[in-house]
N, C-alpha and C positions, 0 to 999 in steps of 0.2 A: 787216502780215501776221503774225499769231501762228502758232506752230507748230500748235496745236490751239485752235480757236475754237468753244466750245460754248455754245449758248443755247437758248431755246425749250423748256425742260423736258428737255433732253437728259440722259442718265445715262451717263457714261463709266466704264469699268473698264479701267485701265491697269496690267497686271501686268508688272513687269520691263521696262517700255518706256523707251526713250531719246528725249528731245526736246531737240535741240541746234541751235544756230546759226540760230534764227529771227530775223527782223529786228525783231520786237517781243517780246511776252511768249511764253514757251514754251507755257504753257497759260493761256487766258483763259476764265473761267467767268462767265456773266452770264444774266440773264432766267430765273431759276429752274433753271438747270442744276446738276447735281451730278457729282462725280467721286470715284472711289476710285482712289488711286494707291498701289501697294505693291510688294512683292517685289523690292526693290533697284532700283526705277525710278530713272533719273537724268535730271534736267532741268538743263541746263548751257549756258553760253556763248551765251545769248540776248541780243539787242540791248537789251532793256528788263529786265523782271522774269522770274523763273522762272515764278511762278504769280501771276495776278491774279484774286482772288475778289471780284466786284462784288456790289452789293446784291441780295439774293434768292438768291444762288448758295451752294452748299455744297461743301466739300472735306473728304474723309477721306483722310489720308495716313499710311501705316505703313511703316517700314523703307525709306525712300527718301532720296535726296540731291538737294538743290536748291543747286547751287554754281556759282561763277564767272560769274554773270550780271552784266550791265553796270549794273543798278540793284539793287533788293532781291531777296532770294530769294523770299519770299512776301509779298504785300500783301493784307490782308483789309479791304475797304472797309466803311463803315457799312452795316449791314443784311446783310452777308455772314457766313457761318459756316465755321469750320474746326476739325477735330479732328486733332491732330498727335500721333503716337506714334512714338518712337524714330526721329527724322529728323535729318539733317545739313544745316543751312542755312548753312554756313560758306563763306567765301571769295568772297562777293558784294561788288560795289563799294560798295553801300550796306548797310543793315542786313540781317540774315538774315530777320527777321520784322518787318513793320510792321502793327500793329493799330490801325486808325482808330477814333476814338470811335464807339460804336454798333455795333461789330462784336462777334461772339462767337467767342472762340478758346479751345479746351480743349487743354491740353498734358499728355501722359502719358509716362511713361518718360523717356528722355533726348531732349530737344529741344535740339540744339546750334545756337546762333546766332552764336557767335564762335569 
């Protein structure tokens, strides 16, 4: 059970939201879903990853923190897209950001992963 599970072309806007202590990923984007996460949003202390962006899904994140998750901060799978600007991805058990081959990730400003 992810904290937020968005699919089927959903479009999420999470301004300053906290997503914590989910059993699986904090935010799971799949099946052409998109999400804008910004304004000091915090995704932390989740059982798996902070954010999982599956094939066909899109993430735009600005000024947010994805920290202290039990696996990676953000995983962008092959076919997924992410645009990250001024985000803190530190303190996760695994890497802050995992970019699978075939994913498209754009980093702007400070993207802290360690």
